[in-house]
All heavy atoms as a GROMACS GRO file, in nm:
protein
  613
    1MET      N    1   0.244   4.590   3.353
    1MET     CA    2   0.151   4.498   3.293
    1MET      C    3   0.035   4.572   3.228
    1MET      O    4  -0.008   4.538   3.121
    1MET     CB    5   0.101   4.400   3.399
    1MET     CG    6   0.005   4.300   3.347
    1MET     SD    7   0.067   4.142   3.395
    1MET     CE    8  -0.025   4.040   3.294
    2PHE      N    9  -0.016   4.672   3.297
    2PHE     CA   10  -0.125   4.751   3.241
    2PHE      C   11  -0.081   4.823   3.114
    2PHE      O   12  -0.154   4.833   3.018
    2PHE     CB   13  -0.176   4.851   3.345
    2PHE     CG   14  -0.285   4.940   3.292
    2PHE    CD1   15  -0.411   4.889   3.270
    2PHE    CD2   16  -0.259   5.072   3.263
    2PHE    CE1   17  -0.512   4.970   3.220
    2PHE    CE2   18  -0.358   5.154   3.212
    2PHE     CZ   19  -0.486   5.103   3.191
    3PHE      N   20   0.042   4.872   3.117
    3PHE     CA   21   0.095   4.945   3.002
    3PHE      C   22   0.108   4.854   2.880
    3PHE      O   23   0.078   4.895   2.769
    3PHE     CB   24   0.229   5.006   3.040
    3PHE     CG   25   0.289   5.091   2.932
    3PHE    CD1   26   0.231   5.212   2.899
    3PHE    CD2   27   0.401   5.050   2.864
    3PHE    CE1   28   0.285   5.290   2.799
    3PHE    CE2   29   0.455   5.127   2.764
    3PHE     CZ   30   0.397   5.248   2.730
    4THR      N   31   0.150   4.732   2.899
    4THR     CA   32   0.165   4.641   2.785
    4THR      C   33   0.028   4.604   2.728
    4THR      O   34   0.014   4.589   2.607
    4THR     CB   35   0.241   4.514   2.824
    4THR    OG1   36   0.172   4.450   2.931
    4THR    CG2   37   0.383   4.544   2.863
    5ASN      N   38  -0.072   4.590   2.813
    5ASN     CA   39  -0.207   4.561   2.763
    5ASN      C   40  -0.262   4.677   2.681
    5ASN      O   41  -0.329   4.658   2.580
    5ASN     CB   42  -0.303   4.529   2.878
    5ASN     CG   43  -0.276   4.393   2.938
    5ASN    OD1   44  -0.213   4.310   2.874
    5ASN    ND2   45  -0.321   4.372   3.060
    6SER      N   46  -0.236   4.798   2.724
    6SER     CA   47  -0.285   4.914   2.650
    6SER      C   48  -0.212   4.928   2.517
    6SER      O   49  -0.269   4.976   2.420
    6SER     CB   50  -0.273   5.042   2.733
    6SER     OG   51  -0.138   5.067   2.762
    7LEU      N   52  -0.086   4.887   2.509
    7LEU     CA   53  -0.015   4.890   2.382
    7LEU      C   54  -0.075   4.791   2.283
    7LEU      O   55  -0.088   4.820   2.166
    7LEU     CB   56   0.133   4.861   2.403
    7LEU     CG   57   0.219   4.975   2.457
    7LEU    CD1   58   0.362   4.927   2.474
    7LEU    CD2   59   0.212   5.094   2.365
    8VAL      N   60  -0.114   4.674   2.331
    8VAL     CA   61  -0.176   4.574   2.244
    8VAL      C   62  -0.308   4.628   2.192
    8VAL      O   63  -0.342   4.615   2.075
    8VAL     CB   64  -0.194   4.440   2.319
    8VAL    CG1   65  -0.278   4.344   2.236
    8VAL    CG2   66  -0.059   4.379   2.351
    9PHE      N   67  -0.383   4.691   2.278
    9PHE     CA   68  -0.511   4.750   2.238
    9PHE      C   69  -0.488   4.861   2.135
    9PHE      O   70  -0.561   4.873   2.038
    9PHE     CB   71  -0.587   4.804   2.359
    9PHE     CG   72  -0.716   4.871   2.323
    9PHE    CD1   73  -0.824   4.796   2.281
    9PHE    CD2   74  -0.728   5.009   2.327
    9PHE    CE1   75  -0.943   4.856   2.247
    9PHE    CE2   76  -0.846   5.071   2.294
    9PHE     CZ   77  -0.954   4.994   2.253
   10ALA      N   78  -0.386   4.941   2.156
   10ALA     CA   79  -0.358   5.051   2.065
   10ALA      C   80  -0.317   5.000   1.928
   10ALA      O   81  -0.347   5.063   1.827
   10ALA     CB   82  -0.250   5.141   2.122
   11GLU      N   83  -0.252   4.887   1.922
   11GLU     CA   84  -0.214   4.831   1.793
   11GLU      C   85  -0.335   4.780   1.717
   11GLU      O   86  -0.339   4.783   1.595
   11GLU     CB   87  -0.114   4.717   1.813
   11GLU     CG   88   0.024   4.763   1.855
   11GLU     CD   89   0.116   4.645   1.882
   11GLU    OE1   90   0.075   4.530   1.858
   11GLU    OE2   91   0.228   4.669   1.927
   12GLN      N   92  -0.438   4.735   1.785
   12GLN     CA   93  -0.557   4.682   1.719
   12GLN      C   94  -0.655   4.793   1.680
   12GLN      O   95  -0.737   4.774   1.592
   12GLN     CB   96  -0.628   4.582   1.811
   12GLN     CG   97  -0.546   4.458   1.835
   12GLN     CD   98  -0.610   4.368   1.938
   12GLN    OE1   99  -0.711   4.401   1.996
   12GLN    NE2  100  -0.551   4.251   1.958
   13PHE      N  101  -0.644   4.905   1.745
   13PHE     CA  102  -0.735   5.016   1.716
   13PHE      C  103  -0.687   5.092   1.594
   13PHE      O  104  -0.569   5.116   1.576
   13PHE     CB  105  -0.743   5.110   1.837
   13PHE     CG  106  -0.836   5.225   1.816
   13PHE    CD1  107  -0.973   5.206   1.825
   13PHE    CD2  108  -0.788   5.350   1.785
   13PHE    CE1  109  -1.059   5.311   1.805
   13PHE    CE2  110  -0.874   5.456   1.764
   13PHE     CZ  111  -1.010   5.437   1.775
   14GLY      N  112  -0.780   5.127   1.508
   14GLY     CA  113  -0.743   5.206   1.391
   14GLY      C  114  -0.868   5.244   1.314
   14GLY      O  115  -0.979   5.204   1.347
   15PHE      N  116  -0.848   5.321   1.212
   15PHE     CA  117  -0.959   5.364   1.128
   15PHE      C  118  -0.976   5.269   1.011
   15PHE      O  119  -0.878   5.223   0.953
   15PHE     CB  120  -0.935   5.506   1.076
   15PHE     CG  121  -0.940   5.609   1.185
   15PHE    CD1  122  -0.825   5.665   1.234
   15PHE    CD2  123  -1.062   5.647   1.238
   15PHE    CE1  124  -0.830   5.760   1.334
   15PHE    CE2  125  -1.069   5.741   1.339
   15PHE     CZ  126  -0.953   5.798   1.387
   16ASN      N  127  -1.101   5.244   0.976
   16ASN     CA  128  -1.129   5.161   0.860
   16ASN      C  129  -1.120   5.249   0.737
   16ASN      O  130  -1.200   5.341   0.719
   16ASN     CB  131  -1.269   5.100   0.874
   16ASN     CG  132  -1.296   4.998   0.765
   16ASN    OD1  133  -1.216   4.982   0.674
   16ASN    ND2  134  -1.410   4.932   0.776
   17THR      N  135  -1.024   5.221   0.651
   17THR     CA  136  -1.003   5.305   0.534
   17THR      C  137  -1.071   5.249   0.410
   17THR      O  138  -1.062   5.309   0.303
   17THR     CB  139  -0.853   5.320   0.506
   17THR    OG1  140  -0.795   5.190   0.488
   17THR    CG2  141  -0.784   5.394   0.619
   18ASN      N  142  -1.141   5.138   0.424
   18ASN     CA  143  -1.214   5.082   0.311
   18ASN      C  144  -1.342   5.163   0.291
   18ASN      O  145  -1.436   5.155   0.369
   18ASN     CB  146  -1.247   4.935   0.338
   18ASN     CG  147  -1.310   4.868   0.218
   18ASN    OD1  148  -1.350   4.934   0.123
   18ASN    ND2  149  -1.320   4.736   0.224
   19LEU      N  150  -1.346   5.245   0.188
   19LEU     CA  151  -1.457   5.336   0.166
   19LEU      C  152  -1.589   5.263   0.144
   19LEU      O  153  -1.694   5.309   0.188
   19LEU     CB  154  -1.428   5.428   0.048
   19LEU     CG  155  -1.318   5.531   0.071
   19LEU    CD1  156  -1.295   5.612  -0.055
   19LEU    CD2  157  -1.354   5.621   0.186
   20LEU      N  158  -1.586   5.151   0.075
   20LEU     CA  159  -1.709   5.077   0.049
   20LEU      C  160  -1.772   5.028   0.178
   20LEU      O  161  -1.892   5.044   0.201
   20LEU     CB  162  -1.683   4.961  -0.047
   20LEU     CG  163  -1.805   4.881  -0.089
   20LEU    CD1  164  -1.904   4.971  -0.162
   20LEU    CD2  165  -1.768   4.764  -0.175
   21GLU      N  166  -1.692   4.972   0.266
   21GLU     CA  167  -1.744   4.923   0.394
   21GLU      C  168  -1.798   5.036   0.479
   21GLU      O  169  -1.907   5.026   0.535
   21GLU     CB  170  -1.634   4.851   0.472
   21GLU     CG  171  -1.610   4.710   0.432
   21GLU     CD  172  -1.504   4.644   0.520
   21GLU    OE1  173  -1.476   4.696   0.630
   21GLU    OE2  174  -1.451   4.541   0.478
   22THR      N  175  -1.725   5.143   0.490
   22THR     CA  176  -1.768   5.253   0.577
   22THR      C  177  -1.892   5.321   0.521
   22THR      O  178  -1.980   5.360   0.597
   22THR     CB  179  -1.656   5.355   0.596
   22THR    OG1  180  -1.612   5.402   0.468
   22THR    CG2  181  -1.540   5.296   0.672
   23ASN      N  182  -1.902   5.336   0.390
   23ASN     CA  183  -2.021   5.398   0.331
   23ASN      C  184  -2.144   5.312   0.349
   23ASN      O  185  -2.252   5.364   0.376
   23ASN     CB  186  -1.998   5.429   0.183
   23ASN     CG  187  -1.908   5.548   0.163
   23ASN    OD1  188  -1.897   5.632   0.251
   23ASN    ND2  189  -1.844   5.555   0.048
   24VAL      N  190  -2.129   5.182   0.335
   24VAL     CA  191  -2.242   5.092   0.353
   24VAL      C  192  -2.289   5.097   0.498
   24VAL      O  193  -2.409   5.103   0.526
   24VAL     CB  194  -2.205   4.948   0.311
   24VAL    CG1  195  -2.310   4.849   0.353
   24VAL    CG2  196  -2.184   4.943   0.161
   25LEU      N  197  -2.196   5.098   0.591
   25LEU     CA  198  -2.233   5.105   0.732
   25LEU      C  199  -2.300   5.238   0.765
   25LEU      O  200  -2.402   5.241   0.835
   25LEU     CB  201  -2.110   5.086   0.820
   25LEU     CG  202  -2.050   4.945   0.821
   25LEU    CD1  203  -1.920   4.943   0.901
   25LEU    CD2  204  -2.148   4.846   0.879
   26ASN      N  205  -2.247   5.347   0.716
   26ASN     CA  206  -2.307   5.478   0.740
   26ASN      C  207  -2.447   5.486   0.680
   26ASN      O  208  -2.539   5.538   0.742
   26ASN     CB  209  -2.220   5.590   0.683
   26ASN     CG  210  -2.096   5.611   0.765
   26ASN    OD1  211  -2.092   5.579   0.882
   26ASN    ND2  212  -1.993   5.666   0.701
   27LEU      N  213  -2.464   5.436   0.560
   27LEU     CA  214  -2.594   5.437   0.495
   27LEU      C  215  -2.694   5.353   0.573
   27LEU      O  216  -2.810   5.392   0.590
   27LEU     CB  217  -2.583   5.387   0.351
   27LEU     CG  218  -2.710   5.391   0.269
   27LEU    CD1  219  -2.761   5.533   0.257
   27LEU    CD2  220  -2.685   5.332   0.132
   28ALA      N  221  -2.652   5.239   0.622
   28ALA     CA  222  -2.740   5.153   0.702
   28ALA      C  223  -2.784   5.223   0.830
   28ALA      O  224  -2.902   5.216   0.867
   28ALA     CB  225  -2.669   5.021   0.734
   29VAL      N  226  -2.693   5.291   0.894
   29VAL     CA  227  -2.726   5.363   1.017
   29VAL      C  228  -2.825   5.476   0.987
   29VAL      O  229  -2.926   5.493   1.056
   29VAL     CB  230  -2.599   5.417   1.085
   29VAL    CG1  231  -2.634   5.514   1.197
   29VAL    CG2  232  -2.515   5.302   1.138
   30VAL      N  233  -2.800   5.552   0.884
   30VAL     CA  234  -2.888   5.664   0.850
   30VAL      C  235  -3.026   5.615   0.812
   30VAL      O  236  -3.128   5.670   0.856
   30VAL     CB  237  -2.825   5.749   0.736
   30VAL    CG1  238  -2.926   5.847   0.680
   30VAL    CG2  239  -2.703   5.821   0.787
   31LEU      N  240  -3.034   5.511   0.730
   31LEU     CA  241  -3.165   5.457   0.691
   31LEU      C  242  -3.242   5.403   0.811
   31LEU      O  243  -3.363   5.422   0.821
   31LEU     CB  244  -3.148   5.347   0.586
   31LEU     CG  245  -3.114   5.395   0.446
   31LEU    CD1  246  -3.092   5.276   0.353
   31LEU    CD2  247  -3.221   5.486   0.392
   32THR      N  248  -3.173   5.340   0.902
   32THR     CA  249  -3.239   5.289   1.023
   32THR      C  250  -3.297   5.403   1.105
   32THR      O  251  -3.411   5.396   1.150
   32THR     CB  252  -3.139   5.208   1.107
   32THR    OG1  253  -3.086   5.101   1.027
   32THR    CG2  254  -3.205   5.152   1.231
   33VAL      N  255  -3.221   5.508   1.123
   33VAL     CA  256  -3.269   5.624   1.200
   33VAL      C  257  -3.388   5.688   1.129
   33VAL      O  258  -3.488   5.721   1.192
   33VAL     CB  259  -3.155   5.725   1.221
   33VAL    CG1  260  -3.207   5.857   1.274
   33VAL    CG2  261  -3.050   5.668   1.313
   34VAL      N  262  -3.380   5.702   0.998
   34VAL     CA  263  -3.490   5.763   0.923
   34VAL      C  264  -3.615   5.678   0.932
   34VAL      O  265  -3.725   5.730   0.957
   34VAL     CB  266  -3.449   5.784   0.776
   34VAL    CG1  267  -3.569   5.816   0.689
   34VAL    CG2  268  -3.346   5.895   0.766
   35ILE      N  269  -3.602   5.549   0.917
   35ILE     CA  270  -3.719   5.461   0.921
   35ILE      C  271  -3.781   5.460   1.060
   35ILE      O  272  -3.904   5.466   1.074
   35ILE     CB  273  -3.680   5.319   0.877
   35ILE    CG1  274  -3.652   5.319   0.727
   35ILE    CG2  275  -3.789   5.219   0.910
   35ILE    CD1  276  -3.592   5.190   0.675
   36ILE      N  277  -3.700   5.459   1.162
   36ILE     CA  278  -3.752   5.452   1.299
   36ILE      C  279  -3.820   5.581   1.339
   36ILE      O  280  -3.932   5.581   1.390
   36ILE     CB  281  -3.639   5.416   1.398
   36ILE    CG1  282  -3.598   5.272   1.379
   36ILE    CG2  283  -3.684   5.440   1.541
   36ILE    CD1  284  -3.477   5.231   1.461
   37TYR      N  285  -3.755   5.694   1.318
   37TYR     CA  286  -3.806   5.820   1.371
   37TYR      C  287  -3.898   5.894   1.274
   37TYR      O  288  -3.996   5.955   1.315
   37TYR     CB  289  -3.691   5.911   1.413
   37TYR     CG  290  -3.618   5.858   1.533
   37TYR    CD1  291  -3.491   5.804   1.522
   37TYR    CD2  292  -3.678   5.857   1.658
   37TYR    CE1  293  -3.424   5.754   1.632
   37TYR    CE2  294  -3.612   5.806   1.768
   37TYR     CZ  295  -3.487   5.755   1.755
   37TYR     OH  296  -3.422   5.704   1.863
   38ILE      N  297  -3.866   5.893   1.148
   38ILE     CA  298  -3.944   5.970   1.052
   38ILE      C  299  -4.052   5.884   0.988
   38ILE      O  300  -4.152   5.936   0.940
   38ILE     CB  301  -3.850   6.033   0.947
   38ILE    CG1  302  -3.753   6.126   1.018
   38ILE    CG2  303  -3.927   6.107   0.841
   38ILE    CD1  304  -3.649   6.186   0.929
   39GLY      N  305  -4.036   5.754   0.990
   39GLY     CA  306  -4.132   5.664   0.927
   39GLY      C  307  -4.273   5.679   0.981
   39GLY      O  308  -4.370   5.687   0.905
   40ASP      N  309  -4.288   5.684   1.113
   40ASP     CA  310  -4.421   5.696   1.173
   40ASP      C  311  -4.485   5.830   1.138
   40ASP      O  312  -4.604   5.837   1.107
   40ASP     CB  313  -4.413   5.680   1.325
   40ASP     CG  314  -4.376   5.539   1.366
   40ASP    OD1  315  -4.402   5.446   1.286
   40ASP    OD2  316  -4.322   5.522   1.477
   41ALA      N  317  -4.408   5.936   1.142
   41ALA     CA  318  -4.462   6.067   1.108
   41ALA      C  319  -4.503   6.072   0.961
   41ALA      O  320  -4.608   6.126   0.927
   41ALA     CB  321  -4.358   6.175   1.138
   42LEU      N  322  -4.424   6.012   0.876
   42LEU     CA  323  -4.456   6.010   0.734
   42LEU      C  324  -4.580   5.926   0.707
   42LEU      O  325  -4.664   5.964   0.626
   42LEU     CB  326  -4.336   5.955   0.655
   42LEU     CG  327  -4.349   5.959   0.504
   42LEU    CD1  328  -4.362   6.104   0.456
   42LEU    CD2  329  -4.227   5.895   0.440
   43LYS      N  330  -4.594   5.814   0.777
   43LYS     CA  331  -4.714   5.730   0.760
   43LYS      C  332  -4.839   5.806   0.801
   43LYS      O  333  -4.940   5.801   0.731
   43LYS     CB  334  -4.701   5.603   0.843
   43LYS     CG  335  -4.608   5.501   0.786
   43LYS     CD  336  -4.600   5.378   0.875
   43LYS     CE  337  -4.494   5.283   0.828
   43LYS     NZ  338  -4.479   5.167   0.916
   44SER      N  339  -4.835   5.875   0.912
   44SER     CA  340  -4.953   5.949   0.956
   44SER      C  341  -4.983   6.066   0.862
   44SER      O  342  -5.099   6.095   0.833
   44SER     CB  343  -4.936   5.998   1.099
   44SER     OG  344  -4.833   6.093   1.106
   45LEU      N  345  -4.879   6.131   0.811
   45LEU     CA  346  -4.898   6.239   0.715
   45LEU      C  347  -4.965   6.188   0.588
   45LEU      O  348  -5.060   6.249   0.537
   45LEU     CB  349  -4.764   6.304   0.682
   45LEU     CG  350  -4.766   6.416   0.580
   45LEU    CD1  351  -4.825   6.542   0.644
   45LEU    CD2  352  -4.627   6.444   0.529
   46LEU      N  353  -4.919   6.074   0.537
   46LEU     CA  354  -4.977   6.018   0.417
   46LEU      C  355  -5.120   5.968   0.441
   46LEU      O  356  -5.205   5.980   0.353
   46LEU     CB  357  -4.889   5.904   0.364
   46LEU     CG  358  -4.754   5.946   0.306
   46LEU    CD1  359  -4.672   5.824   0.268
   46LEU    CD2  360  -4.773   6.038   0.187
   47ALA      N  361  -5.146   5.913   0.558
   47ALA     CA  362  -5.282   5.869   0.590
   47ALA      C  363  -5.377   5.987   0.597
   47ALA      O  364  -5.490   5.980   0.544
   47ALA     CB  365  -5.282   5.793   0.723
   48ASN      N  366  -5.335   6.097   0.657
   48ASN     CA  367  -5.418   6.218   0.661
   48ASN      C  368  -5.442   6.272   0.521
   48ASN      O  369  -5.553   6.314   0.488
   48ASN     CB  370  -5.354   6.325   0.748
   48ASN     CG  371  -5.358   6.290   0.894
   48ASN    OD1  372  -5.437   6.208   0.938
   48ASN    ND2  373  -5.270   6.352   0.971
   49ARG      N  374  -5.340   6.272   0.440
   49ARG     CA  375  -5.353   6.321   0.302
   49ARG      C  376  -5.450   6.233   0.224
   49ARG      O  377  -5.534   6.283   0.149
   49ARG     CB  378  -5.215   6.323   0.236
   49ARG     CG  379  -5.216   6.370   0.094
   49ARG     CD  380  -5.252   6.516   0.084
   49ARG     NE  381  -5.252   6.556  -0.055
   49ARG     CZ  382  -5.332   6.646  -0.104
   49ARG    NH1  383  -5.415   6.711  -0.028
   49ARG    NH2  384  -5.327   6.676  -0.231
   50LYS      N  385  -5.441   6.103   0.241
   50LYS     CA  386  -5.530   6.011   0.172
   50LYS      C  387  -5.675   6.036   0.214
   50LYS      O  388  -5.765   6.040   0.129
   50LYS     CB  389  -5.491   5.866   0.205
   50LYS     CG  390  -5.577   5.763   0.138
   50LYS     CD  391  -5.533   5.623   0.176
   50LYS     CE  392  -5.623   5.518   0.115
   50LYS     NZ  393  -5.582   5.382   0.154
   51GLN      N  394  -5.698   6.056   0.342
   51GLN     CA  395  -5.834   6.080   0.391
   51GLN      C  396  -5.888   6.212   0.337
   51GLN      O  397  -6.005   6.221   0.299
   51GLN     CB  398  -5.836   6.081   0.545
   51GLN     CG  399  -5.974   6.083   0.603
   51GLN     CD  400  -6.055   5.961   0.561
   51GLN    OE1  401  -6.006   5.850   0.559
   51GLN    NE2  402  -6.179   5.984   0.527
   52THR      N  403  -5.805   6.313   0.330
   52THR     CA  404  -5.847   6.442   0.274
   52THR      C  405  -5.886   6.429   0.128
   52THR      O  406  -5.988   6.482   0.084
   52THR     CB  407  -5.733   6.546   0.289
   52THR    OG1  408  -5.699   6.557   0.427
   52THR    CG2  409  -5.773   6.681   0.235
   53ILE      N  410  -5.808   6.355   0.053
   53ILE     CA  411  -5.837   6.335  -0.090
   53ILE      C  412  -5.967   6.259  -0.106
   53ILE      O  413  -6.052   6.294  -0.190
   53ILE     CB  414  -5.720   6.264  -0.159
   53ILE    CG1  415  -5.600   6.358  -0.168
   53ILE    CG2  416  -5.759   6.216  -0.298
   53ILE    CD1  417  -5.472   6.292  -0.214
   54LEU      N  418  -5.987   6.153  -0.026
   54LEU     CA  419  -6.112   6.077  -0.035
   54LEU      C  420  -6.232   6.163   0.001
   54LEU      O  421  -6.338   6.155  -0.064
   54LEU     CB  422  -6.104   5.954   0.056
   54LEU     CG  423  -6.008   5.844   0.010
   54LEU    CD1  424  -6.002   5.733   0.114
   54LEU    CD2  425  -6.052   5.788  -0.124
   55ASN      N  426  -6.219   6.246   0.102
   55ASN     CA  427  -6.329   6.336   0.140
   55ASN      C  428  -6.359   6.435   0.027
   55ASN      O  429  -6.477   6.463  -0.001
   55ASN     CB  430  -6.294   6.412   0.268
   55ASN     CG  431  -6.297   6.324   0.390
   55ASN    OD1  432  -6.356   6.217   0.389
   55ASN    ND2  433  -6.230   6.369   0.495
   56ASN      N  434  -6.256   6.485  -0.038
   56ASN     CA  435  -6.277   6.577  -0.150
   56ASN      C  436  -6.349   6.509  -0.265
   56ASN      O  437  -6.436   6.568  -0.329
   56ASN     CB  438  -6.144   6.637  -0.196
   56ASN     CG  439  -6.088   6.736  -0.098
   56ASN    OD1  440  -6.159   6.790  -0.014
   56ASN    ND2  441  -5.958   6.761  -0.108
   57PHE      N  442  -6.314   6.384  -0.294
   57PHE     CA  443  -6.383   6.309  -0.399
   57PHE      C  444  -6.529   6.286  -0.364
   57PHE      O  445  -6.618   6.299  -0.449
   57PHE     CB  446  -6.315   6.174  -0.425
   57PHE     CG  447  -6.195   6.182  -0.515
   57PHE    CD1  448  -6.080   6.112  -0.484
   57PHE    CD2  449  -6.197   6.258  -0.631
   57PHE    CE1  450  -5.970   6.119  -0.567
   57PHE    CE2  451  -6.088   6.266  -0.714
   57PHE     CZ  452  -5.973   6.196  -0.682
   58GLN      N  453  -6.557   6.252  -0.239
   58GLN     CA  454  -6.695   6.230  -0.197
   58GLN      C  455  -6.776   6.359  -0.208
   58GLN      O  456  -6.891   6.357  -0.253
   58GLN     CB  457  -6.699   6.176  -0.055
   58GLN     CG  458  -6.648   6.034  -0.044
   58GLN     CD  459  -6.634   5.987   0.100
   58GLN    OE1  460  -6.647   6.065   0.193
   58GLN    NE2  461  -6.606   5.858   0.117
   59GLU      N  462  -6.720   6.470  -0.167
   59GLU     CA  463  -6.789   6.599  -0.178
   59GLU      C  464  -6.813   6.635  -0.325
   59GLU      O  465  -6.920   6.686  -0.360
   59GLU     CB  466  -6.709   6.709  -0.110
   59GLU     CG  467  -6.714   6.705   0.040
   59GLU     CD  468  -6.640   6.822   0.103
   59GLU    OE1  469  -6.636   6.931   0.042
   59GLU    OE2  470  -6.586   6.803   0.213
   60ALA      N  471  -6.716   6.607  -0.410
   60ALA     CA  472  -6.731   6.636  -0.553
   60ALA      C  473  -6.842   6.551  -0.613
   60ALA      O  474  -6.922   6.601  -0.693
   60ALA     CB  475  -6.599   6.614  -0.626
   61ASP      N  476  -6.849   6.424  -0.576
   61ASP     CA  477  -6.957   6.337  -0.625
   61ASP      C  478  -7.093   6.386  -0.577
   61ASP      O  479  -7.190   6.388  -0.654
   61ASP     CB  480  -6.935   6.193  -0.579
   61ASP     CG  481  -6.825   6.122  -0.655
   61ASP    OD1  482  -6.792   6.168  -0.767
   61ASP    OD2  483  -6.774   6.021  -0.603
   62LYS      N  484  -7.099   6.427  -0.452
   62LYS     CA  485  -7.224   6.478  -0.395
   62LYS      C  486  -7.269   6.604  -0.469
   62LYS      O  487  -7.386   6.618  -0.505
   62LYS     CB  488  -7.204   6.506  -0.246
   62LYS     CG  489  -7.326   6.553  -0.174
   62LYS     CD  490  -7.295   6.576  -0.027
   62LYS     CE  491  -7.413   6.636   0.046
   62LYS     NZ  492  -7.382   6.664   0.186
   63ARG      N  493  -7.176   6.694  -0.495
   63ARG     CA  494  -7.209   6.818  -0.567
   63ARG      C  495  -7.250   6.788  -0.711
   63ARG      O  496  -7.339   6.855  -0.766
   63ARG     CB  497  -7.091   6.914  -0.564
   63ARG     CG  498  -7.066   6.974  -0.428
   63ARG     CD  499  -6.948   7.067  -0.430
   63ARG     NE  500  -6.919   7.116  -0.297
   63ARG     CZ  501  -6.815   7.188  -0.265
   63ARG    NH1  502  -6.728   7.222  -0.359
   63ARG    NH2  503  -6.796   7.227  -0.142
   64ALA      N  504  -7.184   6.690  -0.773
   64ALA     CA  505  -7.220   6.654  -0.910
   64ALA      C  506  -7.363   6.598  -0.915
   64ALA      O  507  -7.440   6.631  -1.007
   64ALA     CB  508  -7.122   6.552  -0.967
   65LEU      N  509  -7.400   6.515  -0.819
   65LEU     CA  510  -7.536   6.462  -0.814
   65LEU      C  511  -7.638   6.574  -0.791
   65LEU      O  512  -7.745   6.576  -0.853
   65LEU     CB  513  -7.549   6.355  -0.705
   65LEU     CG  514  -7.482   6.222  -0.734
   65LEU    CD1  515  -7.490   6.130  -0.612
   65LEU    CD2  516  -7.546   6.156  -0.854
   66GLU      N  517  -7.607   6.666  -0.703
   66GLU     CA  518  -7.696   6.780  -0.679
   66GLU      C  519  -7.711   6.865  -0.804
   66GLU      O  520  -7.822   6.910  -0.837
   66GLU     CB  521  -7.642   6.866  -0.564
   66GLU     CG  522  -7.655   6.803  -0.428
   66GLU     CD  523  -7.592   6.888  -0.317
   66GLU    OE1  524  -7.542   6.999  -0.346
   66GLU    OE2  525  -7.594   6.841  -0.202
   67ALA      N  526  -7.602   6.885  -0.877
   67ALA     CA  527  -7.608   6.964  -1.001
   67ALA      C  528  -7.693   6.893  -1.106
   67ALA      O  529  -7.771   6.957  -1.176
   67ALA     CB  530  -7.467   6.990  -1.053
   68GLU      N  531  -7.679   6.761  -1.117
   68GLU     CA  532  -7.761   6.685  -1.212
   68GLU      C  533  -7.908   6.694  -1.175
   68GLU      O  534  -7.994   6.710  -1.263
   68GLU     CB  535  -7.716   6.539  -1.216
   68GLU     CG  536  -7.586   6.514  -1.286
   68GLU     CD  537  -7.544   6.368  -1.283
   68GLU    OE1  538  -7.625   6.282  -1.246
   68GLU    OE2  539  -7.427   6.342  -1.316
   69ASN      N  540  -7.939   6.683  -1.048
   69ASN     CA  541  -8.078   6.693  -1.004
   69ASN      C  542  -8.136   6.831  -1.033
   69ASN      O  543  -8.251   6.843  -1.078
   69ASN     CB  544  -8.090   6.660  -0.855
   69ASN     CG  545  -8.065   6.513  -0.826
   69ASN    OD1  546  -8.081   6.429  -0.913
   69ASN    ND2  547  -8.026   6.483  -0.703
   70ARG      N  548  -8.058   6.934  -1.009
   70ARG     CA  549  -8.104   7.069  -1.039
   70ARG      C  550  -8.124   7.089  -1.188
   70ARG      O  551  -8.218   7.156  -1.232
   70ARG     CB  552  -8.006   7.173  -0.985
   70ARG     CG  553  -8.006   7.186  -0.836
   70ARG     CD  554  -7.910   7.293  -0.790
   70ARG     NE  555  -7.904   7.299  -0.646
   70ARG     CZ  556  -7.815   7.370  -0.578
   70ARG    NH1  557  -7.725   7.440  -0.642
   70ARG    NH2  558  -7.816   7.370  -0.446
   71LEU      N  559  -8.036   7.031  -1.268
   71LEU     CA  560  -8.048   7.042  -1.414
   71LEU      C  561  -8.174   6.971  -1.460
   71LEU      O  562  -8.250   7.024  -1.543
   71LEU     CB  563  -7.925   6.983  -1.482
   71LEU     CG  564  -7.923   6.990  -1.635
   71LEU    CD1  565  -7.928   7.135  -1.682
   71LEU    CD2  566  -7.802   6.918  -1.691
   72LYS      N  567  -8.201   6.851  -1.410
   72LYS     CA  568  -8.323   6.779  -1.446
   72LYS      C  569  -8.446   6.858  -1.404
   72LYS      O  570  -8.545   6.866  -1.477
   72LYS     CB  571  -8.324   6.641  -1.379
   72LYS     CG  572  -8.230   6.542  -1.440
   72LYS     CD  573  -8.236   6.409  -1.367
   72LYS     CE  574  -8.131   6.314  -1.416
   72LYS     NZ  575  -8.129   6.187  -1.338
   73GLU      N  576  -8.439   6.916  -1.286
   73GLU     CA  577  -8.552   6.995  -1.233
   73GLU      C  578  -8.573   7.120  -1.320
   73GLU      O  579  -8.687   7.156  -1.349
   73GLU     CB  580  -8.520   7.036  -1.089
   73GLU     CG  581  -8.639   7.086  -1.010
   73GLU     CD  582  -8.599   7.114  -0.866
   73GLU    OE1  583  -8.562   7.019  -0.796
   73GLU    OE2  584  -8.604   7.233  -0.827
   74ALA      N  585  -8.465   7.181  -1.363
   74ALA     CA  586  -8.477   7.301  -1.448
   74ALA      C  587  -8.532   7.266  -1.586
   74ALA      O  588  -8.607   7.346  -1.644
   74ALA     CB  589  -8.342   7.370  -1.461
   75LYS      N  590  -8.497   7.150  -1.638
   75LYS     CA  591  -8.547   7.109  -1.770
   75LYS      C  592  -8.695   7.076  -1.765
   75LYS      O  593  -8.766   7.092  -1.864
   75LYS     CB  594  -8.467   6.988  -1.820
   75LYS     CG  595  -8.330   7.022  -1.870
   75LYS     CD  596  -8.260   6.899  -1.925
   75LYS     CE  597  -8.123   6.934  -1.978
   75LYS     NZ  598  -8.053   6.818  -2.033
   76THR      N  599  -8.745   7.025  -1.652
   76THR     CA  600  -8.886   6.987  -1.643
   76THR      C  601  -8.975   7.109  -1.623
   76THR      O  602  -9.094   7.103  -1.648
   76THR     CB  603  -8.909   6.889  -1.527
   76THR    OG1  604  -8.864   6.945  -1.405
   76THR    CG2  605  -8.838   6.758  -1.555
   77ILE      N  606  -8.922   7.218  -1.581
   77ILE     CA  607  -9.003   7.338  -1.556
   77ILE      C  608  -9.029   7.411  -1.682
   77ILE      O  609  -9.016   7.416  -1.785
   77ILE     CB  610  -8.934   7.433  -1.455
   77ILE    CG1  611  -8.925   7.366  -1.322
   77ILE    CG2  612  -9.007   7.565  -1.446
   77ILE    CD1  613  -8.858   7.448  -1.215
   0.00000   0.00000   0.00000
């Protein structure tokens, strides 16, 4: 009885040869793994980069204002 059940199972088991189905499933699995594991790291990396860029802009504005003030001061002397 056990042997006949395993034969029925063996007949149902097989490889999916439809390339479109298997590629879509593989792509879905890979994208899910990438989004779950790499997504958080990428978000934090981009947030740090954004903050660095904003800090650089603020420093550049501050230096530009200081340069303008020095130029005005030099012209008045």
